[in-house]
Residue, then its C-alpha position, 0 to 999 in steps of 0.5 A: x153491175x145491172x145489164x147496160x142498154x146499148x145507150x147506157x154502154x155508149x155512155x159508159x164508154x164516153x165516161x171511160x174516155x174521160x178517166x172518170x168513175x163508171x161504176x153505177x153503184x158507187x154514186x154520190x147518192x150512196x157515198x161521199x165523193x170528191x169533185x174528182x169523181x163527178x163522173x158518177x154524179x153526171x151518169x146520174x143526171x143522164x139516166x135519171x128521169x127529169x121529174x126525179x132529178x132533183x130527189x137525185x140532188x137531195x141525196x147527193x148534196x146530203x152525201x157531200x156534193x156541193x153546188x160546184x160538184x153539180x154544175x161540173x157534173x152538168x157540164x160533163x153530162x152535157x158534153x156526153x149527151x147533147x149534140x153539138x151541131x149546130x151549136x146554138x141548137x140544143x147546147x145551151x145547157x153547156x154554154x151557160x155552165x160558166x155563167x152560172x158558175x160566175x153568178x153563183x160565186x157572187x151570190x149567197x150559198x142558197x143562190x149558188x145552189x139555185x144557179x146549179x139546179x136551174x142549170x140541171x134543169x136546163x140540161x134535162x130539157x135539152x137532153x130531152x129535145x136531143x133524144x127527140x131529135x136522134x138521141x146522139x151520144x158522144x162516140x167512143x174515142x176513134x182509133x188513131x195511128x201513132x203519129x209524132x207531135x208535129x205530124x199530129x198537129x199538122x194532121x189536126x189542123x189540116x182537118x180543121x181547115x178542111x172542115x173534116x169532122x171525122x179527121x179532126x176528131x181523130x187528129x185531136x185524140x192523137x194530139x192529146x197524146x203529146x200535148x197538154x189540152x190547154x195548149x190546144x185552145x191556142x190552136x182553136x181560137x182562130x176556128x172559133x172566130x171563123x164561122x158566123x153560121x147559127x148566129x156565131x155561137x162557135x165562139x161562145x161555146x169555145x169560151x165557155x168550155x175553155x173557162x170551165x175546164x180552167x175552173x174544174x180541171x183538165x181531167x174533163x178536157x178530151x171529151x169536152x174538146x172532142x165535142x168542141x171540135x164537132x161543133x167547130x167543124x159544122x158548116x151549116x146546109x151548104x154554107x160555111x158563112x166565113x164573114x170577114x175571116x180572110x179579110x181579117x187575116x189579111x188586115x191583121x198585118x196592117x196593125x201598128x207594132x204598139x197597137x195594144x199600148x196606145x192612147x185609151x180616152x174614153x172619147x175615142x171609144x165613143x167615136x168608134x161607136x158612132x162610126x160602127x152605126x153606119x158600117x157593114x163587116x168590111x167597114x167595121x174592120x177597116x174602122x178598127x184598123x184606122x183607129x188603131x193607126x191613128x193612135x187608139x189603143x186596143x182597150x178603147x177599141x174593145x170598149x167601142x165594140x162593147x158599147x155598140x153590142x149593148x146599144x144593138x141590145x138596147x135598141x132592140x124592136x119592142x117585140x123582142x123585149x123578152x126574147x133571147x136573140x138580142x143578147x148575143x151581140x153582148x155575150x159574143x163580144x164578151x166571149x171574143x173578149x175573153x179569148x183575146x186576153x186568154x191567148x198569148x199569140x198576137x196574130x190571133x189577137x189581132x184576128x179576134x178584134x177584127x172579127x168581133x168587129x165584122x160580126x156586130x153589123x151582121x145583127x143590125x138587120x136581125x135586130x134593128x134595121x128592118x124596123x127603123x135604121x139605127x142611125x135615126x134613133x138615140x144611141x146608148x151614149x145618150x142614155x139618160x140625157x142630162x138628167x141630174x144624178x141625184x135622188x134615185x133609189x134602187x126600189x124605184x129604179x126597179x119598179x120603173x124599169x126605165x134604162x134612162x133612169x137606171x143609168x142615172x141611178x147607176x152613176x150616182x156611184x160604184x156602190x149603186x152598181x154593185x147594189x144593183x147587180x146584187x139585186x138582178x142576181x137575186x131575182x134572176x136565180x128565182x125568177x129566170x125563164x130562160x138560160x140566155x138570162x144567166x149568159x147576159x147577166x154574167x157577160x154584163x157583170x164582167x163587162x161593166x168591170x173591164x170597160x172605162x168607168x165612164x161607160x159601165x152604166x151604159x152597159x148595165x142599165x138595159x138589163x132592167x128591160x130584160x131581166x126579171x124584177x119583183x114584178x115577175x112570178x117565181x118560176x116552177x124551177x125555183x119553187x122545185x128548187x126551193x123544196x129540194x134545198x130545204x129537203x137537203x138541209x142547204x137553206 
């Protein structure tokens, strides 16, 4: 085996900690492997220069790697090679992998590979940024004392409570000797909702990690959880920014016992939406508690939060039409919702819905109120007005790029929504200029299936002004991907 530099040695150590193959001479580029051996491919991605990495993909695909293996290797490479603090700085190469998986599954074979290659390009871009800022690599597993299961759990939770990254890392490694990695997420969901620092990326990061691990296998869990815990214990320069967290823990006790099984009338979601427009974080949490105690069900409350998040995106300032910041209310509510469905702990479910409500008003001064008070403008509930639902064609909808006309088009039937999402995906795979576009499209695709059908078009229509359409040029990444896929014989 060739001599390793210090950096290569650290990479090999990190891969070994995950139980993955580390022999660099046994790679996808030389011999076919199963998805269980994606460590080889991840190492190639980490060590190959950006200009050559698509050529590595050609050989890897010809040797048997499919788009799922590429996406999994991108995830593993990002976990090992990109510093997770602050979470929203360089980690988007990891935080878009589950989104890419979801969109790839809904597309054609060529589309799926385009999503995988875009993700690989995104990893190399952020990897270079990380190298320019110190070249962080996931360190070797810490040495841990032999604690019993209960003691390891207690030590880990104590470290998380006190934001002690080193102790939390040791506690996690000790705990994983006793429990399945999946169960660790039950401990981590509240900590993902604790801090809004860096615009609330922690809940997005945590949910993306959980969903990818559930998809690709728990053998990759230890390094991924170590990276996640490192990010969750980051508190920012002198501030922990735990907006509403302690208040949410107190308010959770005032939920009615049957809070998840009450009325689900969509008009109740509309009422909550209108109330949220004038609330700060504390007021939003109180509004949720009051609604639940008035008999409004959890699903209707979540729909109100979905609507308000999409309204914040819809009413963003014109100067931010194609900038990525306004997507975060939508992607955060999507992440909170998944966490709520994933946990089996009722107390955690209560905390998550309250924190989802508390974080949304924090976006108002960032996206809207400094330009014009949100309450002074038409809301997402009025999108499309009273225009008749007839005669709109999909090609005209994409040419006009009007959220109002798009809402009317979408309400012509479920088939129109399916067709609309298909067009959005097709344009995205070949014209995307930002990784947030992947996260946003995956989020609204999922949320539009979860929301009451009355509101689905309201969540989908604003995308027409942000995601690429036929008016946009194909991206340079897509052109390189086309060349790669032609050489590899995929399409």
